[in-house]
N, C-alpha and C positions, 0 to 999 in steps of 0.2 A: 654684570653679566661674569657668573664664575666660569672658569675654566675647568673642565676637566680631562685629564688622560689627553694634556694639549690642544683638545679642540671646546671651540665655544659652544657653551650649552645650546641645544636645536628652539630654533622655533617651531611653534603650532603645526605649520604647512608641512616644514621638513618631517618633523616626528611623525604627524597621521599618513603622509608616503610610504615610510618603512612599517607602520602599522598595517596599512591598509594592502601593504605587498606580501610576499611569500614569507612564511613562517622565518627562512633561513635568512630573508634580508633583515627582520627584525631582531632575532638573535643578535647578528651581525652589529644593527644598531646600537643594543644596548650593551655590546662591547665596547664600543668607540664612546658611548655618552651615558655617566653616571648619572649627572645629577639633570631626570627629566621625570621625577614625583608629582609634580604639579601642573606638568604640560598639559595634559586634557582636561585638567577640572573646569567646568561649565562648557568643554566644548560638543558638537555636534557629531555621534558617534553613530546615527541612527542607523539600523540596518547593515552595519559593517561587520562584515565577515570576521572576527576575532576571533576564532578557534583552535584553539590551542595554541594562544599566546601569552607567554611568560608576562603577567601585568602584576606582578606579585608588586605590594607597597606603595601601587602608583596611588595619586590622589585624583578620583574623579567624582569628586564632590559636584552634584548640579548637573554631573554629563548627562548629554541625552543620549542612551545606548535603545531606543525602541526595535523593536525585535530585531537587535544586533544577534548575531552568531558566536556567542560564548561557551560552548561545549568543550568541557574539557580542558579549558583555559586554567590556569596559574593566575588565581587573585587572590592568594591569602594574604593577611594584612592589607590591604587594599581600601581604601578609603572613600564609601560609596554613598553619602551621605546624600539624603535627597535626588540620587538618582532616577534616571526615568528609565526602566526599565520594563514597562510593557509590553508582552509577547517577545519577551525573549528569552533567546536558548541557552540557559545555563547546565545543561544535563552533562551532569558527571566534570563540573566545575569544581574547583578547587578553591574553597572562600573560608579557609581556618581561618579565625577572626578578624573575619572583614567586618567593617563597620557600615550598615545597611540602614541606619537610623533614619525613621520616615522616611525610605526610598519607595517609591514606587513600581511592584513586580505584579501588577495585574495580571493573568494568563498568563503569565509564566514560565516557562520549563526548568524547573528545579528537579528534576529525577533523579537520583540517584548522587548528586550533590553533597558535597563536603562542607557544612554549614556549622562545626565545632566551635563552641564556642564564639560564632557571630552574633554579632550587634543588628538584631532587628525589630528592637524597639519602636515603636509608631508605625510599623510599614505595613504598605497595603499590598496586600497579597492575596486578594479577592482573587478565586479562580486557578489558582496556582497549582501547577501538578510539583509536590515535594514527593511524592511516592517515594519509598527507600533511601530519601536522603539522611545524612547525619545531620541532625539537631543537637547533637550531644550538648549540655552545655550552653547551650543559646540563647541570645537574649530575647524573649516573645511580648515581651509588656506591650500591653497597649496594641498588639500588631491585632491586622485585620486576614484572617482567614477566612472567613466568609467562600463557603461551599469551595475551597481547598481541596485536596487530595493529599494525603498525611499516609495513607495506605504504607504500614512496613517502616514507617518512618523511627527514627530511634530521638522520643524525646529525655532521653536519659539527662537527669538535673537541668534541663531546661527550666528558662523563668517565664513561664504564661499566663503570671498574674493581669488582669484585664482584657486578654487577649478575645476575640471574637469566633469560636466555633461552628456560626450556626450554618447549618446543612454541609457541613463540612464532613470526609470520610475519614475516619480514622481505624478503618482496621487493622487490626494485627502492630498498631502501634506501639513500641514500646516507653511506658509513662514512668518508669524509676528513679524513684528520688523527683519526680516532678515538683517544681514552686508552682501553687496554681492558688494564694492569696487565700483571703475570707470567701464567704458565702454571698458576700455583698459583691466582694471584686467577678462574680460568676455570673451576677443576674443580667439577664436579656443578652447573654453572649453562646446560647448554649442549645438555643431553637433548632432542633433538625437535626441535631447532630450523628451525624448516621457511623453506624459499626461497634460503638461505645462498648457493648459486650465482651468484645473480643480483644481489646485493648489490654493490657499485659503488666504487668512490673508495681500498679499502685492502685490498692483495691478502695482506699477511702475517696481516691482522686474518680475513680469508677463510679461509686457510687454516687458524689458529690455531683458528679458531669451527670448522671440518668436522672439524677432527682433536677435537676436546675431544669434540663429538658422538659421534664414535667409540669413546673411549674411557667417556664416560656412560653411552651404549649397554650397554658389555662390562660394565662394573663395575653396571647394572642387572641385567643378565642370571644372573651372577654370582648377586648377591643373591635374585633368583627362585629360584633352584635351591633342590630340596629338601633338609632337611638330611642329610648324613651324609661319606663319606672323600672323593667328586667335590668337593662341594662347597668345602670345608675344601682340597684340594690347587689347585682354581683361586684361591679367595681368598687365600692364600699367594704364588702365583703372579706375581698382579696386584698385590697387594702391592708383590715382589720388584720388580716393574717400573715402579711408581709410584717406587724408589727414582733411577729414572733419569730421570724424569719423561715414565714412559711413551715413552724411546728419541726423544725433544725433545732432549734436553740435552746437548751435545758435553763441554760443563766435568764436569757430573756424572759421564760417563760415564770421561772422562780420567783424573777422580779417584780412582772407584773401581779402575779398570786399575790404577794408579800405585801406589794403596795396595795392593793384592791383592801386585805383584806384589813388594812392599816388604815388607810380612809374610812371604811366602815366604823371602825373603831371609833374612830375622831364622832363620827356624825352619831353613836351611840355614847358618846362620852358627853356631847354637849347637850344630848337628849336626857340624861340622868342627873347632872348639875345644875343645867338650867330651868328644868322642869318642862320641859317639852309636850309628854304624858302621851310620845308615841308608844313606848315601852313600859310596862309592870317589870319593876326589880327588887320588887317586895322580897322574891325568895331566892335571892344572891344577897353575894357579901357585900355588895356594894361599895368595891376598894375601887381604887385610882384604876384597876388592870383589870375592873369588873368589864367595862364596855370592850376592854380586845377580847377577854375571854369569850363573851357572846360574839363578836363578828367573827372568831375563828373557829368555834363550832356552828354558827349557821354557813359560815363559808364552807365550810368541809362538811354539811348538811350531818351534821349528828347527831342534833337536833335533842339535849338535855329535857327542856320546856323548863328552864326555872326561870326564864324569862319569858316572856309571851308579848306578843303586840296588844294595844289597848285600842289601837282605834285604824280606821283604812290604811292612814298615812304610814303607821310601824308595820302593818302587813305588808305592802307596796315594796317598803323597804329588806324585811327579810326575804319576798319574793325575787326582788330583783339582785339580792348578794347569792342567796340557794343558786340560780338562775346561774350568773357568772361562774360560782364557785365551781358548778358540775362542766362548765366549758372549763377553763383554764386547770382545775384538776386535772380533769379527764385525759387534757393535754398534753400535761408535766407527768401524768402516769405512763401515759403515751411513750411519750420521748425518754423518759428512764426506759421504759420495757425495750425498747426498741436499740438502746445505747448499749445494755449490758445483755441483749440476747446473744445468743451463740451464733459465729456467723458458720456460713460451708464456704 
């Protein structure tokens, strides 16, 4: 065991007695012993009254702090990964650069806590009170904030990629510079989020979160439908819509439009060069590009009429491409208009 300040490093029992005593006892203990950073790792501190204690830099990895009172405690740089903090009172606590990765904080009170640059990745914050908390630069990737209270919280420059905000309250939250990943990272994580319209600092996030709430709500309503043909059709259409990021990805819609037009162009090529007899190409240039020209004018429903169907198979082929063209091009134009339209 190391010796610091002429004293042997304390054991857990001795440290616990000092920690659970008066604040002055703990401060005196800290002044006498300096090498106590890992003494409490994995310890049982459930329901302990640790309010206003100086716990900065301590290793509390895996520590049981269930319903512990830690209000106004100094936990700066503390290591609290995998700690059990369900129901704990951390109001006004200082958690600057603390690590709480995969910690359990369900129903914990973190009101007005300083969580600046804290690591909360993968943390379970369901039902937690984070009203007025400072989460500037915090890492909230994969955190579960379902039904959490984030009213007036500061999430400036925080990383909330893949974090779940289902039914969370976010009224008045500051989301300036917030990092929230791509649209796929948001899928299924914003159902019933409350107060999103009053969030400020990042209009793009607000809009994407609102859209995702609608998409998640629609998905939930389809899932709750009674089993049957209608549900199967709705589910199939919803999944097909998902191929285009639910109408939000210009690149994906453009890619599918090009793919479909090219696919029909290949079919027309086989028809023209192998003599399938579905279409009449006598009034066309009959070059290598002719099938793709036919596909493009059919897909865009221009219908010049220089190539016409010769039989029912040709008619079905043309009709199917026209229908797909109406759908994808209509969606493409809608996204373009939505993207370049002036926003208030």
